[in-house]
Residue frames relative to the residue before (quaternion, step in Angstrom):
aa qw qx qy qz dx dy dz
M 1.0000 0.0000 0.0000 0.0000 0.00 0.00 0.00
H 0.6253 -0.5942 0.3586 0.3569 3.55 -1.08 0.80
H 0.6693 0.5177 -0.3299 0.4186 3.62 0.87 -0.88
L 0.6084 0.5580 -0.3606 0.4341 3.61 1.09 -0.63
S 0.6786 0.4709 -0.2916 0.4824 3.58 0.95 -0.86
E 0.6149 0.5491 -0.3460 0.4479 3.60 1.08 -0.69
W 0.6987 0.4490 -0.2718 0.4861 3.58 0.91 -0.89
Q 0.6235 0.5290 -0.3444 0.4613 3.59 1.05 -0.68
A 0.6232 0.5351 -0.3336 0.4625 3.59 1.11 -0.67
S 0.6748 0.4430 -0.2840 0.5174 3.58 1.26 -0.38
C 0.5308 -0.6770 0.3726 0.3480 3.58 1.31 0.42
V 0.4168 0.6773 -0.4894 0.3578 3.56 1.04 0.85
D 0.5423 -0.6325 0.4565 0.3123 3.55 -0.95 0.95
P 0.5127 -0.6803 0.4230 0.3089 3.65 -0.75 0.97
Q 0.6420 0.5144 -0.3333 0.4605 3.59 1.02 -0.71
L 0.6249 0.5192 -0.3331 0.4785 3.58 1.03 -0.75
T 0.6258 0.5313 -0.3344 0.4628 3.58 0.98 -0.82
S 0.6733 0.5091 -0.3012 0.4436 3.58 0.85 -0.94
L 0.6488 0.5294 -0.3145 0.4471 3.59 1.11 -0.64
N 0.8113 0.3219 -0.1116 0.4751 3.57 1.06 -0.76
V 0.7515 0.3607 -0.1836 0.5210 3.60 1.18 -0.44
T 0.0716 -0.8014 0.5936 -0.0155 3.54 -0.93 1.03
A 0.3624 -0.7039 0.5654 0.2315 3.57 -0.95 0.86
L 0.0443 -0.8014 0.5962 -0.0176 3.58 -0.89 1.00
A 0.0412 0.7830 -0.6200 0.0291 3.56 -1.14 0.65
G 0.7334 0.3762 -0.3021 0.4788 3.56 -1.29 0.23
D 0.7733 -0.3191 0.2328 0.4959 3.58 -0.94 -0.84
R 0.4123 0.7434 -0.4558 0.2640 3.64 1.23 -0.04
P 0.6297 0.5365 -0.3710 0.4219 3.66 0.89 -0.70
L 0.5855 0.6004 -0.3781 0.3921 3.61 1.08 -0.60
S 0.6654 0.5078 -0.3197 0.4441 3.59 0.96 -0.77
Y 0.6525 0.4869 -0.3075 0.4927 3.59 1.22 -0.45
L 0.7380 0.4326 -0.2253 0.4663 3.56 0.97 -0.89
L 0.7823 0.3237 -0.1648 0.5060 3.59 0.80 -0.98
C 0.2911 0.8017 -0.4604 0.2461 3.54 0.77 1.13
A 0.5220 0.6552 -0.4191 0.3500 3.62 1.21 -0.27
N 0.4912 -0.6829 0.4627 0.2799 3.57 -0.94 0.89
T 0.6574 0.5419 -0.3010 0.4283 3.59 1.20 -0.48
L 0.4700 0.6790 -0.4523 0.3369 3.61 1.23 -0.08
P 0.5319 -0.6271 0.4519 0.3458 3.62 -1.03 0.70
R 0.0215 -0.8146 0.5779 -0.0442 3.56 -0.82 1.04
R 0.5104 -0.6129 0.5053 0.3295 3.53 -1.27 0.43
N 0.7201 -0.4397 0.3117 0.4370 3.58 -1.30 0.09
D 0.6901 0.4727 -0.2845 0.4684 3.59 1.11 -0.60
G 0.6169 -0.5876 0.3273 0.4087 3.60 1.31 0.15
R 0.5383 0.6188 -0.4066 0.4024 3.57 1.24 -0.21
V 0.5273 -0.6256 0.4622 0.3421 3.58 -1.05 0.73
S 0.6661 -0.5456 0.3423 0.3761 3.55 -1.21 0.58
S 0.6259 -0.5622 0.3969 0.3669 3.55 -1.22 0.58
S 0.6245 0.5485 -0.3484 0.4333 3.59 1.05 -0.72
L 0.6440 0.5044 -0.3219 0.4768 3.60 1.04 -0.73
L 0.6450 0.5172 -0.3238 0.4600 3.57 0.94 -0.86
H 0.6413 0.5169 -0.3229 0.4661 3.57 1.02 -0.77
R 0.6405 0.5439 -0.3231 0.4353 3.59 0.98 -0.86
Y 0.7797 0.3353 -0.1623 0.5032 3.57 1.06 -0.78
Q 0.2574 0.7877 -0.5191 0.2094 3.60 1.14 0.52
H 0.6165 0.5929 -0.3482 0.3836 3.58 1.07 -0.71
V 0.6101 0.5868 -0.3633 0.3892 3.61 1.10 -0.56
F 0.5217 0.6415 -0.4173 0.3770 3.60 1.22 -0.33
D 0.5898 0.5763 -0.3637 0.4333 3.60 1.22 -0.40
G 0.5700 -0.6248 0.3641 0.3899 3.57 1.26 -0.21
G 0.1611 0.7572 -0.6227 0.1141 3.51 -1.39 0.11
W 0.4537 -0.6667 0.4870 0.3354 3.56 -1.17 -0.44
W 0.2772 -0.7380 0.6011 0.1313 3.52 -1.25 0.71
C 0.0618 -0.7880 0.6118 0.0308 3.57 -1.03 0.82
S 0.1945 0.7357 -0.6383 0.1161 3.53 -1.02 0.88
G 0.2925 -0.7544 0.5633 0.1672 3.54 -1.22 0.53
V 0.6728 -0.4346 0.3605 0.4780 3.53 -0.74 -1.11
D 0.4971 -0.5766 0.5473 0.3477 3.52 -1.35 0.32
I 0.3752 -0.7751 0.4578 0.2211 3.59 -0.41 1.18
L 0.6385 0.5323 -0.3367 0.4423 3.60 1.18 -0.40
T 0.7773 0.3088 -0.1663 0.5222 3.60 1.13 -0.58
G 0.3871 -0.7243 0.4808 0.3073 3.58 1.16 -0.56
E 0.5680 0.5983 -0.3793 0.4189 3.57 1.30 0.03
D 0.6761 -0.4615 0.3699 0.4393 3.56 -1.29 0.27
D 0.3437 -0.7431 0.5441 0.1832 3.55 -0.98 0.93
S 0.3567 -0.7385 0.5310 0.2131 3.59 -0.89 0.95
W 0.6042 0.5168 -0.3608 0.4875 3.59 1.28 -0.18
G 0.2383 0.7617 -0.5828 0.1529 3.55 -1.12 0.64
C 0.4408 -0.6728 0.5032 0.3160 3.57 -1.13 -0.54
F 0.2191 -0.7469 0.6160 0.1214 3.52 -1.25 0.62
K 0.1653 -0.7683 0.6118 0.0900 3.57 -0.84 1.00
P 0.2196 -0.8165 0.5197 0.1228 3.61 -0.24 1.22
I 0.5455 -0.5917 0.4790 0.3505 3.54 -1.18 0.57
T 0.7696 0.2039 -0.0975 0.5971 3.55 1.10 -0.82
P 0.1585 -0.8247 0.5343 0.0965 3.64 0.03 1.20
R 0.4056 -0.6932 0.5433 0.2445 3.54 -1.26 0.54
L 0.5320 -0.5998 0.4870 0.3465 3.55 -1.32 0.23
D 0.5514 -0.5966 0.4616 0.3562 3.58 -1.19 0.51
S 0.7395 -0.4425 0.2735 0.4272 3.57 -1.31 0.16
Q 0.6584 0.4833 -0.3078 0.4881 3.59 1.21 -0.42
G 0.4208 -0.7332 0.4410 0.3014 3.55 1.28 -0.16
E 0.5563 0.6432 -0.3579 0.3856 3.56 1.24 0.47
K 0.8158 0.2055 -0.0576 0.5375 3.57 0.98 -0.82
L 0.4325 -0.6855 0.5199 0.2697 3.54 -1.00 0.85
I 0.3334 -0.7159 0.5794 0.2014 3.56 -1.03 0.84
K 0.2769 -0.8206 0.4832 0.1281 3.54 -0.15 1.35
Y 0.7939 0.1398 -0.0563 0.5891 3.56 1.03 -0.83
E 0.2272 -0.7587 0.5991 0.1175 3.55 -1.03 0.88
H 0.1093 -0.7716 0.6235 0.0623 3.55 -1.07 0.81
P 0.6261 -0.5561 0.3633 0.4083 3.62 -1.05 0.56
P 0.3730 -0.7433 0.5045 0.2319 3.62 -0.60 1.08
Q 0.8431 0.1589 -0.1641 0.4869 3.53 -1.21 0.78
K 0.5716 0.5161 -0.4148 0.4846 3.57 1.13 0.65
A 0.5659 -0.6256 0.4119 0.3445 3.56 -0.88 0.96
T 0.4920 -0.6676 0.4776 0.2900 3.57 -0.94 0.95
G 0.1788 -0.7940 0.5751 0.0822 3.53 -0.89 0.96
I 0.4511 -0.6286 0.5355 0.3386 3.53 -1.26 -0.48
F 0.4502 -0.6479 0.5340 0.3038 3.52 -1.30 0.28
A 0.0610 0.7354 -0.6686 0.0920 3.55 -0.51 1.28
L 0.1720 -0.8614 0.4719 0.0760 3.54 0.21 1.32
K 0.5172 -0.5997 0.5112 0.3339 3.52 -1.26 0.52
V 0.1785 -0.7917 0.5782 0.0841 3.56 -1.07 0.72
T 0.4937 -0.6037 0.5221 0.3454 3.52 -1.32 0.24
E 0.6366 -0.5173 0.3918 0.4167 3.57 -1.22 0.31
A 0.6246 0.5487 -0.3423 0.4377 3.59 1.05 -0.73
I 0.6522 0.4938 -0.3162 0.4805 3.60 0.97 -0.80
W 0.6171 0.5333 -0.3370 0.4703 3.59 1.00 -0.80
Q 0.6451 0.5201 -0.3232 0.4570 3.60 0.90 -0.90
T 0.6545 0.5189 -0.3147 0.4509 3.59 0.93 -0.88
I 0.6594 0.5005 -0.3018 0.4729 3.59 0.95 -0.91
A 0.6506 0.5159 -0.3149 0.4598 3.59 0.96 -0.84
Q 0.6780 0.4966 -0.2957 0.4541 3.58 0.87 -0.94
R 0.6017 0.5640 -0.3631 0.4336 3.60 1.06 -0.67
S 0.7426 0.3492 -0.2013 0.5349 3.58 1.14 -0.64
Q 0.5468 -0.6594 0.3686 0.3610 3.58 1.25 0.51
F 0.5033 0.6025 -0.4589 0.4161 3.58 1.01 0.83
S 0.1419 -0.7307 0.6518 0.1454 3.51 -1.31 0.35
L 0.4900 -0.6757 0.4661 0.2932 3.55 -1.02 0.79
A 0.3655 -0.7310 0.5374 0.2080 3.56 -0.85 1.01
P 0.6201 -0.5356 0.4050 0.4056 3.60 -1.14 0.52
G 0.7922 0.2982 -0.2277 0.4812 3.57 -0.90 0.91
Q 0.5299 0.6443 -0.4194 0.3581 3.61 1.20 -0.19
V 0.6625 0.4636 -0.3003 0.5059 3.56 1.09 -0.67
Q 0.1635 -0.8018 0.5734 0.0402 3.55 -0.59 1.23
A 0.3031 -0.8103 0.4763 0.1571 3.55 -0.09 1.32
D 0.6959 0.4746 -0.2784 0.4615 3.60 1.11 -0.59
S 0.5945 0.5472 -0.3674 0.4606 3.60 1.28 0.04
P 0.5812 -0.6193 0.3907 0.3550 3.64 -0.90 0.86
D 0.7800 0.2810 -0.1572 0.5366 3.60 1.03 -0.78
L 0.5251 -0.6599 0.3763 0.3837 3.59 1.32 0.34
G 0.6032 -0.5460 0.3584 0.4578 3.59 1.31 0.02
F 0.3520 0.7878 -0.4552 0.2197 3.57 1.32 0.08
W 0.7335 0.4409 -0.2755 0.4379 3.61 0.68 -0.99
D 0.5884 0.5311 -0.3722 0.4829 3.59 1.14 -0.47
W 0.6221 0.5316 -0.3271 0.4726 3.58 1.07 -0.77
V 0.6425 0.5128 -0.3239 0.4682 3.60 0.94 -0.86
A 0.6532 0.5322 -0.3145 0.4372 3.58 0.93 -0.92
H 0.7396 0.4000 -0.2180 0.4955 3.58 1.07 -0.71
H 0.6972 0.3715 -0.2734 0.5487 3.58 1.28 0.25
P 0.1183 -0.8406 0.5263 0.0499 3.60 0.34 1.22
E 0.5424 0.6093 -0.4108 0.4072 3.60 1.24 -0.21
V 0.6011 0.5551 -0.3607 0.4477 3.60 1.20 -0.41
P 0.4057 -0.7176 0.5015 0.2626 3.63 -0.57 1.06
L 0.1684 -0.7856 0.5911 0.0716 3.56 -0.99 0.89
C 0.2194 -0.7746 0.5833 0.1078 3.56 -0.66 1.13
I 0.1331 -0.7574 0.6341 0.0812 3.55 -1.09 0.78
T 0.0265 0.8221 -0.5622 0.0855 3.53 -0.61 1.15
E 0.4878 -0.6358 0.5120 0.3092 3.54 -1.36 -0.10
G 0.8196 0.2349 -0.1878 0.4877 3.56 -0.74 1.06
A 0.5561 -0.6623 0.4051 0.2966 3.52 -0.97 0.97
K 0.6502 0.5305 -0.3373 0.4266 3.61 0.94 -0.79
K 0.6331 0.5154 -0.3388 0.4677 3.60 1.04 -0.70
A 0.6277 0.5136 -0.3342 0.4802 3.57 1.03 -0.76
G 0.6501 0.5232 -0.3151 0.4520 3.58 0.98 -0.83
A 0.6483 0.5138 -0.3157 0.4649 3.57 1.02 -0.80
L 0.6583 0.5013 -0.3108 0.4677 3.59 0.98 -0.82
L 0.6364 0.5129 -0.3267 0.4746 3.59 0.98 -0.81
T 0.6384 0.5323 -0.3181 0.4560 3.57 0.97 -0.86
A 0.6954 0.4694 -0.2577 0.4793 3.58 1.08 -0.80
G 0.6139 -0.5984 0.3356 0.3904 3.58 1.27 -0.02
Y 0.5959 0.5354 -0.3750 0.4665 3.59 1.17 0.55
A 0.4414 -0.6512 0.5420 0.2955 3.58 -0.96 0.85
A 0.1069 0.8153 -0.5545 0.1280 3.59 -0.71 1.02
I 0.0790 -0.7466 0.6587 0.0491 3.51 -1.12 0.82
A 0.2011 -0.8037 0.5536 0.0844 3.57 -1.15 0.52
S 0.3435 -0.6741 0.6114 0.2319 3.48 -1.29 0.58
P 0.5640 -0.6170 0.4158 0.3581 3.61 -1.17 0.36
E 0.8010 0.1202 -0.0570 0.5837 3.59 1.18 -0.33
S 0.7479 -0.4115 0.2603 0.4512 3.57 -1.29 0.19
I 0.0643 -0.7866 0.6140 0.0143 3.53 -1.03 0.87
T 0.2260 -0.7503 0.5958 0.1762 3.56 -1.21 0.44
A 0.7781 -0.0838 0.0379 0.6214 3.57 1.19 -0.51
I 0.1413 0.7852 -0.5866 0.1391 3.54 -0.80 1.01
G 0.2807 -0.7591 0.5640 0.1639 3.56 -1.07 0.70
F 0.1303 -0.7710 0.6188 0.0754 3.55 -1.05 0.78
P 0.2380 -0.8031 0.5248 0.1514 3.61 0.02 1.23
G 0.7724 0.3416 -0.2614 0.4674 3.52 -1.03 0.84
I 0.7209 0.3193 -0.2343 0.5687 3.59 1.22 -0.25
H 0.8163 -0.2289 0.0969 0.5214 3.55 -0.16 1.37
G 0.6671 -0.4877 0.3059 0.4728 3.61 1.02 0.75
A 0.6734 -0.4333 0.3692 0.4717 3.55 -1.12 -0.69
I 0.1390 -0.8091 0.5702 0.0306 3.54 -0.62 1.18
A 0.0432 -0.8170 0.5750 -0.0061 3.58 -0.77 0.97
P 0.1130 -0.8238 0.5533 0.0502 3.58 0.08 1.25
A 0.5624 -0.5967 0.4474 0.3572 3.56 -1.16 0.50
S 0.7890 -0.0821 0.0750 0.6042 3.57 1.06 -0.71
P 0.5578 -0.6092 0.4269 0.3681 3.60 -1.12 0.51
I 0.5311 -0.6035 0.4848 0.3445 3.53 -1.26 0.44
């Protein structure tokens, strides 16, 4: 699939990609993007015709990426969709490369990892995983809770999910914002972290 080769070209482990990235086509992207309860809807619960018209381009397909909510460890309903056929912005000047769920609070990319990647990150910081630490029934195996409780593990903050995936693949704990940041706090992960600039 095209998205697998795109992420592999960014030096992201194929298994990590499979855990966090899904190919979508037809009307499937709408259920990922138009999920906010505050969106205008008709009496039958369907989103407004104007919204459906705005997102007609997603029917051509693309890929969706989301990780976990670092505060709960559960799958995150926030993420991004990269359409094959992007639309123009409201000024009609710039293509919108990535779509995010409208009227939904902006989240971060805390990607799911494999046990092997977790082991590599732990060993880089002179840790070994204790028996029972890997939670097979948790979407992220318990990785982000482990990071939160080990402030000795360096945490990289970057821009974009693929960069976070590349850093995780290389053995560094990394979370990402969807766009450029100058200072941002991530509660629950080593307190509030305010980098001077994204990686």
